[in-house]
RODO-2510 file (C-alpha; in nm, 4 decimals, decimal comma):
residues 338
     n   res          X          Y          Z
     1     a    -0,0003    -0,0213     0,0157
     2     l     0,2683     0,2455     0,0364
     3     l     0,4595     0,1887    -0,2590
     4     q     0,0974     0,2522    -0,4719
     5     a     0,0881     0,5825    -0,2659
     6     f     0,4590     0,6719    -0,3103
     7     p     0,5651     0,5251    -0,7135
     8     m     0,8793     0,4299    -0,7680
     9     r     1,1724     0,3953    -1,0292
    10     l     1,3930     0,1295    -0,9118
    11     g     1,7535     0,1255    -1,0666
    12     i     1,9522    -0,2424    -1,1331
    13     l     2,3300    -0,1742    -1,1346
    14     l     2,4949    -0,5046    -1,2073
    15     s     2,8013    -0,5691    -1,3613
    16     a     2,8062    -0,7654    -1,7433
    17     k     2,9357    -1,0585    -1,5427
    18     k     2,6490    -1,0891    -1,3206
    19     k     2,4057    -1,0378    -1,5814
    20     k     2,4763    -1,3873    -1,6637
    21     k     2,4743    -1,5267    -1,3279
    22     p     2,1684    -1,8058    -1,2782
    23     f     2,0605    -1,6095    -0,9966
    24     f     2,0122    -1,2506    -1,1554
    25     r     1,8873    -1,4742    -1,4530
    26     e     1,5762    -1,5426    -1,2583
    27     l     1,5787    -1,1869    -1,1107
    28     a     1,5390    -1,0387    -1,4132
    29     r     1,2570    -1,2280    -1,4937
    30     e     1,0740    -1,1678    -1,2083
    31     l     1,1383    -0,8270    -1,2594
    32     e     0,9813    -0,8360    -1,6005
    33     l     0,7211    -1,0302    -1,3879
    34     w     0,6779    -0,7372    -1,1096
    35     n     0,6716    -0,4663    -1,3802
    36     r     0,3112    -0,6025    -1,5491
    37     e     0,1617    -0,6583    -1,2282
    38     n     0,2489    -0,3545    -1,0821
    39     d     0,2041    -0,0674    -1,2420
    40     y     0,3694     0,1717    -0,9477
    41     i     0,7119     0,0425    -0,9511
    42     e     0,9294     0,1133    -1,2503
    43     i     1,2565    -0,1328    -1,3728
    44     v     1,5085     0,1021    -1,4982
    45     d     1,8128    -0,1291    -1,6248
    46     l     2,1199     0,0761    -1,5326
    47     d     2,5094     0,0142    -1,7234
    48     v     2,7957     0,0146    -1,5128
    49     d     3,0107     0,1344    -1,8164
    50     t     2,7962     0,4468    -1,9185
    51     l     2,6286     0,5482    -1,6296
    52     d     2,5457     0,9510    -1,5720
    53     l     2,4377     1,1567    -1,3453
    54     e     2,0617     1,1628    -1,5159
    55     d     2,0332     0,8124    -1,5096
    56     v     2,0830     0,8090    -1,0496
    57     r     1,9540     1,0840    -1,0708
    58     s     1,6193     0,9265    -1,1991
    59     c     1,5328     0,6967    -0,9350
    60     d     1,4598     0,6530    -0,6257
    61     a     1,6040     0,3613    -0,5671
    62     i     1,9231     0,0841    -0,6444
    63     i     1,9723    -0,1958    -0,6230
    64     q     2,3806    -0,2658    -0,7012
    65     k     2,6029    -0,5248    -0,7652
    66     v     2,9477    -0,3390    -0,8659
    67     t     3,1881    -0,5459    -0,6377
    68     e     3,3976    -0,6304    -0,9542
    69     v     3,4115    -0,2538    -1,0275
    70     l     3,5810    -0,2239    -0,6947
    71     v     3,7703    -0,5019    -0,6883
    72     a     3,9620    -0,3541    -0,9936
    73     e     4,0664    -0,0485    -0,8106
    74     r     4,1387    -0,1868    -0,5434
    75     w     4,3798    -0,4810    -0,6526
    76     s     4,4826    -0,4702    -1,0036
    77     l     4,7705    -0,3143    -1,0773
    78     d     4,7559    -0,1832    -1,4139
    79     d     4,3608    -0,0966    -1,5040
    80     r     4,3775     0,1919    -1,5278
    81     a     3,9843     0,1946    -1,6772
    82     g     3,9172     0,0144    -1,3993
    83     k     3,9669     0,1990    -1,1086
    84     q     3,8236     0,5327    -1,3210
    85     t     3,5119     0,3603    -1,3461
    86     a     3,5126     0,2637    -0,9383
    87     e     3,5909     0,6518    -0,9197
    88     r     3,2775     0,7705    -1,1365
    89     i     3,0119     0,5232    -0,9348
    90     r     3,1515     0,5927    -0,5892
    91     g     3,0799     0,9651    -0,6865
    92     l     2,7641     0,9037    -0,8790
    93     l     2,6052     0,7083    -0,5649
    94     s     2,7414     0,8872    -0,2724
    95     q     2,6823     1,2859    -0,4524
    96     p     2,3932     1,4433    -0,2124
    97     g     2,0459     1,4160    -0,2438
    98     a     2,1739     1,0519    -0,4165
    99     p     1,8903     0,8082    -0,4390
   100     l     1,8642     0,4835    -0,1497
   101     v     2,1384     0,2618    -0,2811
   102     l     2,0994    -0,0930    -0,1942
   103     d     2,3893    -0,1789    -0,0500
   104     e     2,5641     0,0844     0,0272
   105     l     2,9216     0,0787    -0,1354
   106     a     3,0520     0,1469     0,2085
   107     s     3,0631    -0,1916     0,3171
   108     m     3,1825    -0,3501     0,0206
   109     h     3,5010    -0,2831     0,0782
   110     t     3,5644    -0,4465     0,3905
   111     v     3,3983    -0,7978     0,1814
   112     i     3,6433    -0,7532    -0,0814
   113     d     3,9670    -0,7200     0,1395
   114     r     4,0572    -1,0712     0,3307
   115     w     4,2447    -0,9236     0,6108
   116     a     3,9723    -0,5911     0,6155
   117     l     3,7016    -0,8422     0,6577
   118     h     3,8918    -1,0497     0,9250
   119     e     3,9478    -0,7500     1,1608
   120     s     3,5008    -0,7196     1,1054
   121     l     3,4720    -1,0228     1,2343
   122     s     3,6842    -1,0249     1,4944
   123     a     3,5389    -0,7321     1,6367
   124     l     3,1437    -0,8553     1,5779
   125     a     3,2641    -1,1924     1,7905
   126     d     3,3822    -1,0012     2,0216
   127     r     3,0336    -0,7614     2,0670
   128     v     2,7963    -1,1095     2,0288
   129     g     3,0480    -1,2842     2,2801
   130     a     3,1215    -1,7005     2,2886
   131     p     3,0365    -1,9542     2,1417
   132     l     3,1395    -1,6769     1,8303
   133     a     3,4743    -1,7197     1,7217
   134     t     3,6950    -1,5826     1,4315
   135     p     4,0564    -1,7806     1,3057
   136     p     4,3514    -1,6520     1,4299
   137     t     4,4854    -1,4715     1,1178
   138     i     4,7850    -1,2340     0,9974
   139     a     4,8295    -1,0356     0,6839
   140     l     5,1573    -1,1277     0,5324
   141     q     5,3755    -0,9254     0,2034
   142     a     5,4891    -1,2270    -0,0143
   143     p     5,7508    -1,3066    -0,0701
   144     a     5,8288    -1,4247     0,3192
   145     g     6,0835    -1,7058     0,4629
   146     a     5,9407    -1,9449     0,6438
   147     d     6,1405    -1,7705     0,9737
   148     e     5,9197    -1,4688     0,9279
   149     i     5,6161    -1,6339     0,8764
   150     q     5,6861    -1,8694     1,2297
   151     r     5,7946    -1,5258     1,3912
   152     r     5,4401    -1,3580     1,3200
   153     a     5,2699    -1,6280     1,3284
   154     s     5,3797    -1,7251     1,6647
   155     s     5,3824    -1,3568     1,7454
   156     s     5,0175    -1,3089     1,6828
   157     s     4,8901    -1,7382     1,8257
   158     v     4,8516    -1,8335     1,4488
   159     p     4,8607    -2,2279     1,5294
   160     a     4,9652    -2,4388     1,2171
   161     p     4,8457    -2,6173     1,0488
   162     f     4,8028    -2,2892     0,8027
   163     l     4,5884    -2,1750     0,6124
   164     i     4,6809    -1,9330     0,2764
   165     k     4,4783    -1,6892     0,1165
   166     s     4,4463    -1,3978    -0,1288
   167     r     4,3896    -1,1008     0,0732
   168     q     4,1376    -1,0585    -0,2732
   169     a     3,8559    -1,1690    -0,1529
   170     c     3,6643    -1,2357    -0,4685
   171     g     3,6475    -1,0774    -0,8337
   172     t     3,9247    -1,3217    -1,0312
   173     d     3,9465    -1,6790    -1,0287
   174     t     4,2551    -1,7437    -0,8488
   175     a     4,0874    -1,5257    -0,5252
   176     h     3,9161    -1,8612    -0,4890
   177     e     4,2872    -2,0933    -0,4399
   178     m     4,3995    -2,1269    -0,0982
   179     c     4,6683    -2,3970     0,0701
   180     i     4,6701    -2,5884     0,3715
   181     c     5,0173    -2,5832     0,4858
   182     a     5,1872    -2,7946     0,7993
   183     n     5,4449    -2,5930     0,9142
   184     a     5,5508    -2,2197     0,7985
   185     s     5,8195    -2,3998     0,5482
   186     a     5,4910    -2,5494     0,3618
   187     c     5,3913    -2,2026     0,3620
   188     e     5,7133    -2,0252     0,2032
   189     d     5,7051    -2,2659    -0,0542
   190     c     5,3554    -2,2845    -0,1592
   191     l     5,3811    -1,8893    -0,1240
   192     r     5,7100    -1,8395    -0,3665
   193     s     5,4732    -2,0953    -0,6116
   194     w     5,2214    -1,8355    -0,6094
   195     t     5,3584    -1,4985    -0,6556
   196     r     5,5377    -1,6212    -0,9927
   197     c     5,2175    -1,7091    -1,1475
   198     n     5,0168    -1,4051    -0,9860
   199     p     5,1491    -1,1063    -0,8639
   200     s     4,8888    -1,0024    -0,7508
   201     a     4,8730    -1,2983    -0,4498
   202     m     5,1571    -1,1200    -0,2898
   203     e     4,9431    -0,9759    -0,0589
   204     t     4,8187    -1,2766     0,1399
   205     v     4,6363    -1,3461     0,4561
   206     i     4,7183    -1,6286     0,7226
   207     q     4,4879    -1,8064     0,9393
   208     a     4,4947    -2,0961     1,1491
   209     f     4,3002    -2,3826     1,0122
   210     v     4,0200    -2,4595     1,2125
   211     p     3,9623    -2,8790     1,3293
   212     h     3,6337    -2,9016     1,2283
   213     a     3,3357    -3,1858     1,1176
   214     n     3,0361    -3,1440     0,9187
   215     g     3,1079    -2,9426     0,5986
   216     v     3,0750    -2,5433     0,5837
   217     i     2,7652    -2,3959     0,6858
   218     k     2,6975    -2,1408     0,4269
   219     a     2,3867    -1,8906     0,5386
   220     y     2,2654    -1,6367     0,3171
   221     a     2,0387    -1,3427     0,3974
   222     i     1,8044    -1,1497     0,2510
   223     g     1,7332    -0,9044     0,4875
   224     r     1,5851    -1,1267     0,8208
   225     r     1,5116    -1,3922     0,6639
   226     v     1,8186    -1,5983     0,7080
   227     y     1,8281    -1,9412     0,5257
   228     v     2,0904    -2,2368     0,5647
   229     s     2,2380    -2,5577     0,4238
   230     r     2,5659    -2,7594     0,4180
   231     r     2,8482    -2,7603     0,1817
   232     n     3,1539    -2,9553     0,1225
   233     s     3,5004    -2,8283     0,2767
   234     a     3,8982    -2,8333     0,2926
   235     d     4,0373    -3,1128     0,5447
   236     t     4,4075    -3,1956     0,6275
   237     s     4,4019    -3,5353     0,5871
   238     c     4,6911    -3,5779     0,3240
   239     i     4,8851    -3,3382     0,5069
   240     d     4,7823    -3,6437     0,8006
   241     t     4,9491    -3,8618     0,5222
   242     g     5,2889    -3,6949     0,5169
   243     q     5,2189    -3,4579     0,2191
   244     d     5,2701    -3,0810     0,3362
   245     r     5,0944    -2,9056     0,2103
   246     s     4,7386    -2,9232     0,0190
   247     q     4,6050    -2,6810    -0,1851
   248     f     4,2658    -2,6350    -0,3423
   249     h     4,0184    -2,4237    -0,5044
   250     s     3,7336    -2,3617    -0,2402
   251     q     3,4548    -2,2944    -0,4962
   252     r     3,5434    -2,6267    -0,6480
   253     l     3,4871    -2,8798    -0,3601
   254     g     3,1547    -3,0022    -0,4436
   255     g     2,8922    -3,0574    -0,2436
   256     e     2,6792    -2,7920    -0,4555
   257     g     2,3057    -2,9803    -0,3503
   258     g     2,2866    -2,9793    -0,0308
   259     q     1,9262    -2,9198     0,2036
   260     v     1,8117    -2,5502     0,2576
   261     q     1,6163    -2,4285     0,5442
   262     s     1,4651    -2,1475     0,6554
   263     n     1,2729    -2,2152     0,9815
   264     r     1,4327    -2,4286     1,3110
   265     c     1,3419    -2,7598     1,2110
   266     g     1,6837    -2,8332     1,3512
   267     e     1,7379    -3,0947     0,9927
   268     v     2,0514    -2,9037     0,8966
   269     v     2,1822    -2,7103     1,2382
   270     s     2,0378    -2,7163     1,5784
   271     e     1,8139    -2,4126     1,6322
   272     e     2,0927    -2,2799     1,8933
   273     t     2,3526    -2,2544     1,5748
   274     f     2,0403    -2,1493     1,3855
   275     a     1,9529    -1,8699     1,6437
   276     l     2,3190    -1,7845     1,6945
   277     i     2,3614    -1,7129     1,3127
   278     e     2,0764    -1,5198     1,2876
   279     r     2,2209    -1,2850     1,5575
   280     v     2,5114    -1,2449     1,3444
   281     c     2,3124    -1,1687     1,0433
   282     a     2,0868    -0,8773     1,1918
   283     e     2,4521    -0,7694     1,3895
   284     i     2,6233    -0,7475     1,0280
   285     e     2,2935    -0,5925     0,9190
   286     h     2,2951    -0,3504     1,1544
   287     v     2,6194    -0,2304     1,1700
   288     w     2,7220    -0,2920     0,8121
   289     k     2,4018    -0,1619     0,6534
   290     m     2,4272    -0,4326     0,4242
   291     h     2,1195    -0,6380     0,3326
   292     f     2,1506    -0,9179     0,0767
   293     f     2,4774    -1,1221     0,2083
   294     g     2,6054    -1,4682     0,2670
   295     c     2,8321    -1,5798     0,5620
   296     d     3,0775    -1,9016     0,6165
   297     f     3,0623    -2,0613     0,9639
   298     l     3,2561    -2,3714     1,0690
   299     e     3,1739    -2,6025     1,3184
   300     g     3,4789    -2,6143     1,5670
   301     l     3,5362    -2,9483     1,7667
   302     d     3,6421    -2,7223     2,0167
   303     g     3,3125    -2,6313     2,0509
   304     k     3,2875    -2,2738     1,8939
   305     l     3,1451    -2,1640     1,5661
   306     y     3,3764    -1,9904     1,3323
   307     i     3,2529    -1,7104     1,1169
   308     v     3,5199    -1,6925     0,8278
   309     d     3,3812    -1,5549     0,5575
   310     v     3,1195    -1,2701     0,4164
   311     n     3,0314    -1,2326     0,0865
   312     y     2,8036    -0,9877    -0,0784
   313     f     2,4758    -1,0257    -0,2939
   314     p     2,5341    -1,4034    -0,3453
   315     g     2,3909    -1,6439    -0,6240
   316     y     2,0891    -1,7705    -0,3144
   317     k     2,2003    -2,1401    -0,4932
   318     g     1,9019    -2,3446    -0,4018
   319     i     1,6794    -2,0571    -0,2979
   320     e     1,3936    -2,1216    -0,4847
   321     e     1,1821    -1,7980    -0,3609
   322     a     1,4853    -1,6290    -0,3783
   323     p     1,4331    -1,3546    -0,6303
   324     r     1,0963    -1,2862    -0,4997
   325     q     1,2004    -1,2653    -0,1781
   326     f     1,4497    -0,9919    -0,2816
   327     l     1,2413    -0,8170    -0,4310
   328     d     0,9597    -0,8185    -0,1299
   329     c     1,2545    -0,7090     0,0653
   330     v     1,3745    -0,4346    -0,1256
   331     c     1,0259    -0,2946    -0,1072
   332     r     0,9416    -0,3013     0,2226
   333     i     1,2673    -0,0895     0,2605
   334     v     1,2128     0,1634     0,0447
   335     a     0,8734     0,2002     0,1769
   336     a     1,0019     0,1969     0,5348
   337     r     1,2402     0,5150     0,4310
   338     a     0,9544     0,7032     0,2032
***
């Protein structure tokens, strides 16, 4: 009823790559239906490369996923055009009188940088309290020798085995390459190999590998509605059999099916764990001003629930009603601010 009282132009700002993803293709179909069913909402397809002041001012609200543009600005060594695009988009969306942007670009800089994300998640875990935790982590500039790695890890209470990731969290295939290392010497070998192939891998984070059971818990938030499922995760089995390191791609571990639940029936996680995940998601929404995001959790063998990742506007795989829930959430937010 509120939206009927305040007719709205809703801009959709996605990169060309994102528009090809299954969720966003389905979202486009839902938007087409929405346009036909609700004559008080006009959907405007905005283009990352040609966005201008007139486009922005013509909208009452803009939904964005331009993390790849921000990644190019932060991490690309020689992508001058990408940096200029990011600067232009930020200026357009943050000017005085700009429309409501879902979600704010300021939060995106946290989720594309794993060290910044670790610091933010550590603060979140402190606010929420036990049993929520984050793995001990250090940021490291490669190349680094085994002695330096061991010294830094020991001074920050990061025990072996170690999990190495690039500091860049998304935007390229190599951002999802990770390595479990039995010791600091294996870390040195891994970093040397990475930097030979990919100069951007010189900025890394090294975490304590979390011994855990039952894979990774994937939580998906659409406003205050939270869904959970389980996916396969890496383990230390190869190290346990004598190898000093094991490299893997986090998006190719399999287990992409899996059950998704949005209630407390306990079929995927316990009621207590689900309640804690909901609380974490509510905290992220409140503090980071994010409404559409995913979180990864590990159930540690020490009884703690570790939050290890947050990503903005995920694909919501396995959640058939996600596009409609997403649009309903957007409308509620816009109507509340009208």
